[in-house]
N, C-alpha and C positions, 0 to 999 in steps of 0.2 A: 506494499500500500503506500505509494508514494508519497510526498511531502506534498507535492506541488498538485497532485490530484485531489486529496483530501483537502486543500486549502482553497482551490478552484470552485468545488462543489459544497462546500460547505461555509467557507469564510466570506468569500466574494460574493453572493448574493446578499448577505448579511449587511457587509463594508457597502453595498451599491443602494441599499434602501438607508441607511445611515446618512450617506451622503447626499443624498436626495433629500433627505428631512436637513440637514444642517443646514444648505442652499434656500432651503424652502424659509426659513424662519428665521432668517437674515435678509431676505427678502419680504415679507407679508407680516412677522411678529403676529403670527396664530396665538390665542391663548392656551396653553401647552396645558393646564388646569382641566380646562372645560374637555377639552378633545380625552385626556387623562380618563376623565368620568366617563366617558364616552366607553372606551376600552374597558374599564374597568365593571362598569354596571351593565354593559350590555353587550360587548363581542366575547371577551373573558369567559364569564357564565356560558354562553353560547356553546365556545370551543370545549369546556369541560364536558358539559353537557350531553353535547353531539359525541362526543371520542368514546366516552365512557358507554352508551347503548348502541352505537355503532360496534362497537367490538366488543359487546355482549361481556363485559367484564363483571363478574360475581364476588360476593363477599369471600367464598372459600377460595377464590386464586389470590387474593390480598393478605392471607396470613402471614404467611413467610416475610414476603415485600412490607409489610409492616412493620415487624419486627425489625428486619433491616433499616427501614427510614427512621423510626424510634432511635436505635443505638448510634449511628451513622449521626446523625440530627444532633443527638443528647454531644458525641463526642467533637464534633466540629464548632459547637458553641461555647462548651467548656473550651477549645482548645484556643477560638478567636478572643472568649473572657481574660484568660492568661495572657494571651498577646496585649490585650489591651489594656490591660493591667501595667504590664512591663513598659510599655510605649508612653503610660499616665495619659491616655485619652480618656475625654469626657462627652458625651451630649452627642451630637450627630456623627462623631469622629467616631467615638465606640460603637455607636447603632448601624455606621457605614461597614464598619471593619467584620461586627457581627452577620450581619445578612450577607455580605457579599461573601463571606466565608461559609456558612449554613445553607442560604438558599439557592438552588441548582435549576439552571435552567435547562431542565429533562424536557421540555417541550417543543419552543422553535429551534431551537439548536439541538438536542437531543436525538429527536424524531429522527430527522432527515438523515443524521446522520449515522445512526443506527442501520437504519434502510441502505443507505450507499456501501455501509459498511459490511454489512451481513446478509443483506438481500430480504424478499417477503419472509422466510423461515421467523425471522426474528420479529419481526413486527407486532405478535402476540404479547411475547414478554416485553418490548418495547413500551407499549401500552400500558400495560398494569405498572411497570415502575412509573412512566409518566402519572396516571393518576394519584399513585403512592404519595409522589412526592411532591403533587399536588396542594395535599394535606397542610403540611406546616407551610406551604406559601398562602393557605386562607386562614390560617390558624395563628401561629408562632410570630411568622412576619407582623402580620397586623396586631397582635400584641405588644411586640416590640417597637414598630411605628407608633401606636398610638400615643397622645399623649396624657391617658388618662394614668392616674396615680395609684389607682388600686385594679385588681382583676376583675372584679364584676363590673365596673365599668369599661374595663376593656372588652371584656367577654360581648359586652352590649353593643360595641364597635364592630365584633367581629359578625355577630349576628344582624347587623344592617348590610353585611356586603353580601349581593345578591349570588356571587359565587359559593358562598359557603352552601345555597340553597342547593343551585342547581347540580354539584357534585352529591350531594347526599338523595336529592330525589333522582337522578341519574342510576345511583347504585340500586335504590330500592325498585324502580323500574325494571333495570335489566335483571334483580334477580326473580321478581315475578315473570319474566319471558316476554313483557311489552315491548313491541315494534311500534315504529312510527310510522306513518303512513308516508308513502313514497316521495309524497311533493314537499312534505314537511322535511322530511331527512336532506332533499336536495338544498333547500332553501337553507337550514342549518350546517349544509355540507359548505354553501357558497361564506357563511357569515365565521367558520371557523378558518376558512383559509383569509378571509380578512383579517382576522384577528391575528394570526401570527404576523402578518407586514407591518397591524397596525402598532402594536408593541414594540417593533422593533423602532418604528418610524419614531415614534414618542419617545424612544432612545435619541438617536437624531437630533430630535427638536433640542433636548434636554442638554445634549452635547455642546449644540451652538451655542447654549449662554455661560458654559464654562468659562470661569476666569481663574488661568493658571495660577498655581501656588506651588513653591517648591516643597512647601509642608508635607503635599499631596503623596510624594512620590514614596516615601519611606510606609505610608500609609499601605499605600498600592502596592508594593511590592511584597508586602505582609500577607495580601489579602491572595495575590496571587498565588503564592508559594503556599498557603493554606489550599486553596480552592484547587489548584491544579496539580499541585504534588503530594499532598498530604493527605488530601480524599480519596486516592486511586490506592494509596495504602491500605488507607482504610477499611474502603469499602471492598477490596479483594479478602481481607484477613476477617471481617465480619462476617462475610458470604460464606469463606471456607468456613467455619466454626459453623454457621446454619447449615452446612451441609450443601449449599448449592454448588452444581458442579455446570461443565460445560459449555453450551452456547448462552444459557439464563447468565450464568454466572459473567462471562464474558458482556453480554449488552447490559447489563445492570450495574459493572465496573466502568465503562465505556460512557454509559450517559449519566452516569453520577461524577464526572470528571469534567463533565462540562462545565462555560465558562456561568458566571455568578447571574443569577435570574432576573428578569428586566418588572417583574409584578412589583418586590419591593419598591423598585424608583417610583413607581405608579402611587404606591403608597405615601411614600416619603411627600410626594405631592400633594397628595389629598389629604395629609394631616398636616399641611403648610409648615415641612420642617427642608433646609438647606440639603436640596440633594445632588450638588454638583460633584461631591466625593464619591460618592454611590456610582453615580452616572462614568465618572473617569476609571472607578474597578472596573465596572460591566464591561466597557471597552475595552479595556488593557485586557481582563480575563479572555475576551473573545477574542483577539490579536492573536494574544499568545499560544492560545489552545491551539490553533492552525500547525503548532509548533508542537507542542507535547503531546496532543490526542493522535497523531500518524506512529510516536514512537510508541504510546500504551496498547494501541489496535495490534502493532506486529507484536509484542511482546505477548499479550493474551493469546494470539496466535498458534506459540510455538506450544 
């Protein structure tokens, strides 16, 4: 699996959308918060709902991946907290490091990457891990980002998010064997495709507003190290202990070694937090993963 092939297939499309959004924002100055609200409250819930139902994902299939998600997310957050303490980070800097280290882009980056690397036979595994790792994205990430001072108020913020209801509604409907009418499925499919592009577009809009700060560099490097180097090692170790082998292990290790997720960036905007640092980390992990992921894929193929 050559570097240039992976970079061309997985990284270049993302960079293309980011570049278009970057220049669009410079010219037209759109309301990023309003666009983010549409993505978070409409397109992202439809994407999750459609993906779960279309791939007939049930509760039974989610047990081992769920345990894996809990353990991996826990360790990544603990490591990020330890690093933030060593670096004496506070406020948005600390939150950005935790979110970028522990929240993973298993969807609009991970899904196409897995298809390219392993083909049709890996799609089922890929979708399962996509669904499972959306759980911390719609719970923990909101809790961390929310400005509420207690768990109860943060839970209220979580329960305001349509993404939360879309996920659990889709799981229940899939469990009972419910099928959407084909016409509705096509409509949701179109919105699902649009959601991926829209999430990346929002990243590009935010990146165009970034003020370059030397202080970002150390935090960005720490986040890149955790997300792209520590995470693959942890994933492989945890999955081995859980008895996951073969193609499923390769898929889940690669998919959980992808760049930092985009949704936390939208949450930061939604909750009126400064998001420049998080956007810089997402861009950095996205670009650098073009070099780390081919190595990982080759190692797992032996």
